[in-house]
C-alpha positions as CSV (number, residue, x, y, z in Angstrom):
1,M,-78.4,-6.5,-26.4
2,V,-75.6,-6.3,-23.8
3,S,-76.6,-5.1,-20.4
4,T,-75.3,-1.9,-18.7
5,H,-73.8,-4.1,-16.0
6,S,-71.9,-6.2,-18.6
7,N,-70.6,-3.0,-20.3
8,R,-69.3,-1.8,-17.0
9,L,-67.5,-5.1,-16.4
10,I,-65.9,-5.0,-19.8
11,M,-64.9,-1.4,-19.4
12,K,-63.4,-2.3,-15.9
13,R,-61.4,-5.1,-17.4
14,V,-60.2,-2.9,-20.3
15,M,-59.2,-0.1,-17.9
16,K,-57.4,-2.6,-15.6
17,S,-55.5,-4.1,-18.5
18,L,-54.7,-0.6,-19.9
19,T,-53.5,0.6,-16.4
20,A,-51.3,-2.5,-16.1
21,F,-49.9,-1.9,-19.5
22,I,-49.2,1.8,-18.7
23,I,-47.5,0.9,-15.4
24,M,-45.4,-1.7,-17.2
25,L,-44.5,0.7,-20.0
26,F,-43.6,3.5,-17.6
27,V,-41.6,1.4,-15.2
28,A,-39.9,-0.5,-18.0
29,N,-38.8,2.8,-19.5
30,S,-37.6,4.2,-16.3
31,V,-35.6,1.2,-15.0
32,M,-34.5,0.0,-18.5
33,A,-33.5,3.2,-20.1
34,Q,-31.2,2.4,-23.0
35,K,-30.9,-1.2,-21.8
36,D,-32.1,-3.1,-24.9
37,Y,-30.5,-6.4,-23.6
38,Y,-33.1,-6.8,-20.8
39,E,-35.4,-9.7,-21.3
40,F,-38.9,-9.9,-19.6
41,P,-40.9,-13.1,-19.3
42,K,-42.7,-14.0,-22.5
43,N,-46.0,-14.6,-20.6
44,K,-47.8,-11.3,-20.4
45,A,-49.1,-11.8,-16.9
46,D,-45.6,-12.7,-15.6
47,S,-44.1,-9.8,-17.5
48,T,-46.6,-7.4,-15.9
49,K,-46.0,-8.9,-12.5
50,C,-42.3,-8.6,-13.0
51,V,-42.5,-4.9,-13.7
52,E,-44.9,-4.3,-10.9
53,N,-42.5,-6.1,-8.5
54,I,-39.5,-4.2,-9.7
55,N,-41.4,-0.9,-9.1
56,I,-42.5,-2.0,-5.6
57,F,-39.1,-3.1,-4.7
58,D,-37.4,0.0,-6.2
59,N,-39.5,2.4,-4.1
60,Q,-38.8,0.5,-0.8
61,F,-35.1,-0.1,-1.6
62,N,-34.3,3.5,-2.0
63,N,-35.1,4.1,1.7
64,K,-32.1,1.8,2.5
65,N,-34.1,0.2,5.3
66,F,-33.5,-3.4,4.3
67,T,-35.6,-4.8,7.1
68,Q,-38.7,-3.3,5.4
69,V,-37.8,-4.3,1.9
70,P,-40.5,-6.6,0.3
71,M,-38.2,-9.6,-0.3
72,K,-41.1,-11.6,-1.7
73,A,-41.2,-9.2,-4.7
74,W,-37.4,-9.4,-5.1
75,R,-37.3,-13.2,-4.9
76,W,-40.0,-13.5,-7.5
77,C,-38.0,-11.4,-10.0
78,Y,-34.8,-13.2,-9.2
79,K,-36.3,-16.6,-9.7
80,N,-38.8,-15.9,-12.6
81,A,-37.3,-13.0,-14.5
82,P,-33.5,-13.2,-14.0
83,K,-32.8,-11.2,-17.2
84,S,-35.3,-8.5,-16.6
85,N,-33.1,-5.9,-14.9
86,K,-29.5,-5.6,-13.5
87,L,-31.0,-3.8,-10.5
88,I,-32.2,-7.2,-9.2
89,Y,-28.5,-8.1,-8.6
90,Q,-27.4,-4.7,-7.3
91,W,-30.3,-4.8,-4.8
92,G,-29.5,-8.4,-3.9
93,D,-25.9,-7.6,-3.3
94,D,-26.6,-4.6,-1.1
95,I,-29.3,-6.4,0.9
96,Y,-27.4,-9.6,1.5
97,S,-24.1,-7.8,2.2
98,D,-26.0,-5.9,4.9
99,Y,-27.5,-9.1,6.3
100,A,-24.1,-10.8,6.3
101,R,-22.6,-7.8,8.1
102,Q,-25.3,-7.9,10.7
103,Y,-25.1,-11.6,11.3
104,S,-21.3,-11.6,11.5
105,K,-21.8,-9.4,14.6
106,E,-24.6,-11.7,15.9
107,V,-22.2,-14.7,15.5
108,R,-19.5,-12.9,17.4
109,D,-21.8,-11.9,20.2
110,A,-23.4,-15.3,20.4
111,Y,-20.0,-17.0,20.5
112,K,-18.8,-14.7,23.4
113,A,-22.0,-15.5,25.3
114,Y,-21.5,-19.2,24.8
115,K,-17.9,-19.1,25.9
116,T,-18.9,-17.1,29.0
117,S,-21.8,-19.3,30.1
118,N,-21.0,-22.6,28.4
119,S,-24.7,-23.3,28.5
120,D,-26.5,-25.5,25.9
121,E,-28.9,-22.7,25.3
122,D,-26.2,-20.3,24.3
123,K,-24.4,-23.0,22.3
124,A,-27.6,-23.6,20.3
125,A,-28.0,-19.8,19.8
126,F,-24.4,-19.6,18.5
127,Y,-24.9,-22.5,16.0
128,S,-28.2,-21.0,14.8
129,A,-26.7,-17.6,14.3
130,N,-23.7,-19.1,12.5
131,E,-26.0,-21.2,10.2
132,T,-28.0,-18.1,9.3
133,Y,-24.9,-16.1,8.7
134,N,-23.5,-18.7,6.3
135,K,-26.8,-18.9,4.4
136,Y,-26.7,-15.1,3.9
137,V,-23.1,-15.3,2.7
138,D,-24.0,-18.2,0.3
139,T,-26.9,-16.1,-1.1
140,L,-24.7,-13.1,-1.5
141,I,-22.2,-15.0,-3.5
142,M,-24.9,-16.8,-5.5
143,V,-26.6,-13.5,-6.5
144,N,-23.3,-12.3,-8.1
145,E,-22.7,-15.7,-9.7
146,Q,-26.1,-15.5,-11.3
147,R,-25.4,-12.0,-12.6
148,M,-22.2,-13.3,-14.2
149,K,-24.1,-16.2,-15.7
150,V,-27.0,-14.0,-17.0
151,F,-25.1,-10.9,-18.0
152,G,-21.6,-12.3,-18.3
153,Q,-21.4,-11.4,-22.0
154,Y,-21.2,-7.8,-20.9
155,E,-17.8,-6.8,-19.6
156,E,-19.1,-4.3,-17.0
157,D,-21.2,-7.0,-15.4
158,S,-18.5,-9.6,-15.4
159,A,-16.0,-7.1,-13.8
160,T,-18.5,-6.0,-11.2
161,S,-19.7,-9.5,-10.3
162,S,-16.2,-10.9,-10.0
163,A,-15.2,-8.1,-7.8
164,R,-18.3,-8.5,-5.6
165,I,-17.7,-12.2,-5.2
166,A,-14.0,-11.5,-4.2
167,I,-15.1,-8.9,-1.7
168,A,-17.8,-11.2,-0.2
169,L,-15.3,-14.1,0.2
170,Y,-12.5,-11.9,1.5
171,T,-14.8,-10.2,4.0
172,H,-16.5,-13.4,5.3
173,R,-14.5,-16.4,4.2
174,K,-10.7,-16.1,3.9
175,K,-9.6,-19.0,6.0
176,E,-10.0,-22.0,3.7
177,V,-7.5,-22.6,0.8
178,E,-10.4,-23.2,-1.6
179,D,-11.9,-19.8,-0.8
180,L,-8.5,-18.0,-1.0
181,N,-7.9,-19.5,-4.4
182,R,-11.3,-18.3,-5.6
183,I,-10.6,-14.8,-4.3
184,V,-7.5,-14.7,-6.4
185,E,-9.3,-16.1,-9.4
186,M,-12.1,-13.6,-9.2
187,I,-9.7,-10.6,-8.8
188,Q,-7.7,-11.8,-11.8
189,I,-10.9,-11.8,-13.9
190,H,-11.9,-8.4,-12.6
191,N,-8.4,-6.9,-13.3
192,R,-8.3,-8.4,-16.8
193,I,-11.7,-7.0,-17.7
194,A,-11.7,-3.7,-15.8
195,G,-8.2,-2.7,-16.8
196,E,-7.6,0.9,-15.9
197,K,-11.0,1.1,-14.2
198,R,-10.3,-1.7,-11.7
199,I,-11.5,-1.2,-8.1
200,Y,-8.9,0.2,-5.7
201,A,-9.5,-2.4,-3.0
202,M,-8.7,-5.3,-5.3
203,P,-4.9,-5.2,-4.8
204,V,-5.4,-5.3,-1.0
205,F,-7.6,-8.3,-1.2
206,Q,-5.5,-10.1,-3.8
207,F,-2.2,-9.7,-1.9
208,G,-3.9,-10.5,1.4
209,A,-5.3,-13.7,-0.1
210,I,-2.0,-14.7,-1.7
211,D,-0.2,-13.9,1.5
212,Q,-2.4,-16.5,3.3
213,L,-1.8,-19.0,0.5
214,V,2.0,-18.6,1.0
215,K,1.6,-19.1,4.7
216,A,-0.4,-22.3,4.0
217,D,2.4,-23.5,1.8
218,Q,0.1,-23.5,-1.3
219,I,2.3,-21.2,-3.4
220,D,6.0,-20.3,-3.4
221,T,7.3,-16.9,-2.2
222,S,8.7,-16.2,-5.6
223,E,5.1,-16.3,-7.1
224,I,3.8,-13.5,-4.8
225,V,6.8,-11.4,-5.6
226,D,6.4,-12.0,-9.3
227,I,2.7,-10.9,-9.1
228,Y,3.8,-7.8,-7.1
229,V,6.4,-6.8,-9.7
230,K,3.8,-7.0,-12.5
231,Q,1.2,-4.9,-10.6
232,I,3.1,-2.4,-8.5
233,D,3.7,0.1,-11.3
234,F,0.0,0.4,-12.0
235,I,-0.9,0.8,-8.3
236,R,1.8,3.4,-7.8
237,D,0.7,5.3,-10.8
238,K,-2.8,5.4,-9.6
239,A,-1.6,6.6,-6.2
240,L,0.4,9.3,-7.8
241,E,-2.6,10.4,-9.9
242,E,-4.6,10.6,-6.6
243,D,-1.9,12.6,-4.9
244,A,-1.8,15.1,-7.8
245,E,-5.5,15.5,-7.7
246,N,-5.4,16.1,-4.0
247,V,-2.8,18.9,-4.5
248,K,-5.3,20.6,-6.8
249,I,-8.1,20.2,-4.3
250,L,-6.0,21.7,-1.5
251,E,-5.0,24.7,-3.7
252,E,-8.7,25.3,-4.7
253,N,-9.7,25.1,-1.0
254,G,-7.0,27.2,0.5
255,G,-5.2,24.3,2.1
256,D,-8.2,22.9,3.9
257,S,-7.5,19.2,4.3
258,T,-11.1,18.5,5.2
259,A,-12.0,19.1,1.6
260,L,-9.9,16.1,0.5
261,P,-11.8,12.9,-0.6
262,K,-11.1,9.5,1.0
263,Q,-7.6,8.2,0.1
264,K,-8.2,5.1,-2.1
265,W,-5.2,4.1,-4.2
266,T,-2.8,5.7,-1.7
267,K,-4.1,3.6,1.1
268,S,-4.2,0.5,-1.2
269,L,-0.5,1.0,-2.1
270,S,0.4,1.4,1.6
271,E,-1.4,-1.8,2.6
272,V,0.0,-3.8,-0.3
273,E,3.6,-2.7,0.5
274,A,2.9,-3.6,4.2
275,V,2.0,-7.2,3.2
276,M,4.9,-7.5,0.7
277,N,7.7,-6.0,2.9
278,K,8.6,-9.4,4.4
279,Y,8.9,-11.1,1.0
280,L,11.0,-8.4,-0.8
281,T,14.5,-9.6,0.3
282,C,17.7,-9.5,-1.7
283,K,17.6,-13.3,-1.9
284,V,14.3,-13.0,-3.8
285,L,14.6,-9.7,-5.7
286,V,18.1,-10.1,-7.2
287,P,17.5,-13.4,-9.1
288,L,14.0,-12.2,-10.1
289,Y,15.4,-9.1,-11.6
290,E,18.2,-11.0,-13.2
291,R,15.7,-13.2,-15.0
292,M,13.7,-10.2,-16.1
293,V,16.9,-8.6,-17.6
294,A,18.0,-11.9,-19.2
295,S,14.6,-12.4,-20.9
296,G,15.5,-9.7,-23.3
297,Q,12.1,-8.0,-23.0
298,P,12.4,-4.2,-22.9
299,L,11.7,-2.7,-19.5
300,K,9.8,0.5,-19.3
301,K,11.2,3.6,-17.6
302,R,8.7,3.3,-14.7
303,Q,9.6,-0.3,-14.2
304,L,13.3,0.5,-14.1
305,Q,12.8,3.3,-11.7
306,N,10.8,1.1,-9.3
307,M,13.3,-1.8,-9.6
308,V,16.3,0.5,-8.9
309,S,14.6,2.1,-6.0
310,M,13.5,-1.2,-4.5
311,L,17.1,-2.6,-4.7
312,Q,18.3,0.6,-3.0
313,L,15.6,0.4,-0.3
314,K,16.4,-3.3,0.5
315,R,20.2,-2.6,0.4
316,C,20.7,-4.9,-2.5
317,D,22.8,-2.2,-4.2
318,D,26.0,-4.2,-4.4
319,S,24.5,-6.6,-6.9
320,D,25.5,-6.6,-10.6
321,V,21.8,-6.5,-11.7
322,Y,21.4,-3.3,-9.7
323,F,24.1,-1.5,-11.7
324,T,22.8,-2.9,-15.0
325,L,19.3,-1.6,-14.3
326,A,20.6,1.7,-13.2
327,Q,22.6,2.1,-16.4
328,N,19.6,1.1,-18.5
329,L,17.5,3.7,-16.7
330,C,20.1,6.5,-17.1
331,D,20.3,5.6,-20.8
332,I,16.5,6.2,-21.1
333,E,16.3,9.3,-18.9
334,P,18.8,10.2,-16.2
335,N,17.4,10.7,-12.8
336,S,18.4,10.7,-9.2
337,S,18.1,6.9,-8.5
338,C,20.1,5.7,-11.5
339,N,22.9,8.2,-10.8
340,V,23.1,7.1,-7.2
341,A,23.4,3.5,-8.5
342,L,26.2,4.4,-10.9
343,G,27.9,6.3,-8.1
344,D,27.7,3.2,-5.9
345,K,29.3,1.1,-8.8
346,A,32.1,3.6,-9.1
347,L,32.7,3.6,-5.4
348,K,32.7,-0.2,-5.4
349,D,35.4,-0.1,-8.1
350,G,37.5,2.4,-6.1
351,K,36.8,5.3,-8.5
352,F,36.0,7.8,-5.8
353,A,36.1,10.9,-8.0
354,D,33.7,9.4,-10.5
355,A,31.4,8.3,-7.6
356,K,31.2,11.8,-6.3
357,T,30.4,13.1,-9.8
358,Y,27.5,10.7,-10.1
359,Y,26.2,11.5,-6.6
360,Q,26.4,15.2,-7.4
361,K,24.3,14.6,-10.6
362,A,21.8,12.7,-8.5
363,L,21.7,15.6,-6.0
364,D,21.0,18.1,-8.8
365,L,18.2,15.9,-10.1
366,E,16.6,15.3,-6.7
367,K,14.4,18.4,-6.3
368,E,11.6,17.2,-3.9
369,S,12.6,14.8,-1.2
370,K,14.8,16.2,1.6
371,V,15.2,12.6,2.9
372,Q,16.6,11.5,-0.4
373,Q,18.8,14.6,-0.6
374,A,20.2,13.8,2.8
375,S,20.9,10.2,1.7
376,I,22.8,11.5,-1.3
377,W,24.9,14.0,0.8
378,L,25.8,11.0,3.0
379,K,27.0,9.1,0.0
380,I,29.0,12.1,-1.1
381,A,30.6,12.3,2.4
382,G,31.4,8.6,2.2
383,S,33.1,9.0,-1.2
384,E,35.1,12.0,0.1
385,Q,36.2,10.1,3.2
386,R,37.4,7.1,1.2
387,A,39.2,9.6,-1.2
388,G,41.1,11.0,1.9
389,S,39.4,14.3,1.8
390,C,38.1,14.4,5.4
391,S,37.4,18.1,5.7
392,N,35.1,17.9,2.7
393,A,33.6,14.7,4.1
394,I,32.7,16.4,7.4
395,A,31.1,19.3,5.6
396,S,29.0,17.0,3.4
397,A,28.0,14.9,6.4
398,K,26.8,18.0,8.2
399,K,24.6,18.9,5.2
400,A,23.2,15.4,5.4
401,V,22.2,15.6,9.1
402,A,20.8,19.2,8.5
403,L,18.3,17.6,6.1
404,N,17.7,14.4,8.1
405,P,18.9,14.4,11.8
406,K,18.2,10.7,12.0
407,L,21.2,9.8,9.8
408,G,23.5,8.3,12.5
409,N,25.9,7.1,9.8
410,A,26.7,10.8,9.0
411,Y,27.9,11.3,12.6
412,L,30.0,8.1,12.3
413,I,31.7,9.6,9.2
414,M,32.4,12.8,11.1
415,A,33.8,10.9,14.1
416,A,36.1,8.8,11.9
417,C,37.3,11.9,10.0
418,Y,38.1,13.8,13.2
419,T,40.1,10.7,14.3
420,T,42.1,10.8,11.0
421,I,42.6,14.6,11.2
422,A,43.7,14.4,14.9
423,R,46.3,11.8,14.1
424,A,47.8,13.9,11.3
425,S,47.4,17.4,12.8
426,C,47.4,17.2,16.6
427,K,51.1,17.4,17.4
428,E,51.0,18.1,21.1
429,D,50.2,15.3,23.5
430,F,47.5,17.2,25.3
431,D,45.7,18.2,22.1
432,R,45.9,14.7,20.8
433,A,44.3,13.4,24.0
434,A,41.7,16.3,24.0
435,S,40.7,15.4,20.4
436,N,39.1,12.3,21.8
437,W,36.5,14.5,23.5
438,V,35.3,15.6,20.1
439,I,35.4,12.1,18.6
440,V,33.4,10.7,21.5
441,D,30.8,13.6,21.1
442,Y,30.1,12.5,17.6
443,Y,29.8,8.8,18.5
444,Y,27.2,9.9,21.1
445,K,25.3,11.9,18.5
446,A,25.4,8.9,16.1
447,K,23.7,6.5,18.6
448,V,21.1,9.1,19.6
449,A,20.2,9.7,16.0
450,D,20.1,6.0,15.2
451,P,19.8,3.6,18.1
452,S,20.7,0.6,15.9
453,L,24.3,1.9,15.9
454,S,24.5,1.8,19.7
455,A,26.7,-1.3,20.0
456,T,29.3,0.1,17.5
457,C,29.2,3.5,19.1
458,N,29.5,2.2,22.7
459,S,32.5,0.2,21.8
460,R,34.3,3.1,20.2
461,I,33.3,5.5,23.0
462,A,34.8,3.2,25.5
463,S,38.0,2.9,23.5
464,H,38.4,6.7,22.9
465,S,37.5,7.5,26.5
466,E,40.6,5.6,27.6
467,H,42.7,8.3,25.9
468,F,41.1,11.3,27.6
469,P,43.5,13.7,29.4
470,T,44.0,12.7,33.1
471,K,43.1,14.9,36.1
472,E,46.8,15.7,36.4
473,D,46.9,16.9,32.8
474,L,43.9,19.2,33.4
475,F,45.5,20.5,36.6
476,F,48.8,21.4,35.0
477,K,46.9,23.0,32.0
478,E,44.6,24.8,34.5
479,I,41.5,23.7,32.6
480,P,38.6,22.8,34.9
481,E,36.3,19.8,34.1
482,G,33.0,20.7,32.7
483,T,34.2,23.9,31.0
484,T,34.1,24.4,27.2
485,Y,37.4,23.9,25.4
486,T,38.3,24.4,21.7
487,V,40.7,21.8,20.5
488,P,43.2,23.8,18.4
489,C,44.1,21.2,15.9
490,L,40.4,20.4,15.1
491,S,38.9,23.9,15.6
492,V,36.0,22.3,17.4
493,S,34.6,23.2,20.8
494,T,33.7,20.5,23.3
495,T,33.2,19.8,27.0
496,V,36.3,19.1,29.2
497,R,36.3,15.6,30.8
498,A,39.0,13.7,32.7
499,K,39.9,10.1,32.2
500,K,38.2,7.8,34.7
């Protein structure tokens, strides 16, 4: 007959096993909801221990105090049950990212101390901190590599892991060519798998890494431009979607900008374009776009818009491919950019009336940007000036500077046109001399609006000032210096000055 003590022992063991099973079942259901691809150790004891460790670790981890996290529990699961839960890798990434951030600061501080003291003790402290820092970075990368290995058949995991590896390398190791190439490789994997859901920071890291590879003479400039052309449409579209969403948020919150979320794709676009600015030259863009046109592959409307705008921005708008792209764009859907381009082509061919017609169409289609409207008015003024219609050119140039006061070239057109009108209309010697006051005024306005025009303006100011009325001329006309005078043949008021 079994003793009461034995019964108690048996019941205790049964209850202990039952409790362990219930814990395992409860935790497994909570951390593995709908994740039928998780795989626990086949050994029952290990399986129970795995679930218990995950439960312990999960409770502590949620506090975000990584110094108190039971790393022994995490390491056991990472080593003995790598397929048991994705959370192992999410936790590991967060923890070692935090450790690496902390130790990167420790390394900087230790290095400063060593450079200040130059002591053996501080030198040893620096090397020790650097060694620990590199171990944390190695572990951070290794955690995500194992996730790719264990769960790589699932796209979400491959996309996440590749992105996290790229972020770790770009944050902590972007000096060596090998690491830069790996950053690019990981981001390419992420972009291919994630598609429309790719992480907004990836373009910044990708172009930052490629920029370093170009500087290291590892890849050619044309390669980074080619990658840019292939990706920029996606980045811009994402930024536009973000802008549209922000407009809705502002409307819903009465214009309160504090309600706006963090700018993601908009910032990414800005940083990518800052990196690429030095590479996007006419020497690179024109042959690249020529090859794209010659390939015979149809270009989408968005691509054509960006290509035409880029050639305009970089002042490559006298190239044949610019006009070809503009015509293709207008054939698909007429817009401001393509009509400006066709106007430029007509102007280049000496067809001034046609140029003005295209520019007017562009102006009609440009509804939003005042800067662009000003630029088109400037082009209209230029076409009118070349057609010999200086009065119209002056009126158009004034509309340009009303929209954008920094358009110094508009003042140059006005100065040149007043010079032409004075030669034709100012019959009296004094008025012809006085017209130079007006002309000089506009050259002054031009260089104030756009300091880059200073050399040209100063030269012309000096030339026209030589033809001011003399003091004797002013004496006989009884016109004091410093007073306001309206030049009759120009119908423009100016300040009286004597030739020096």
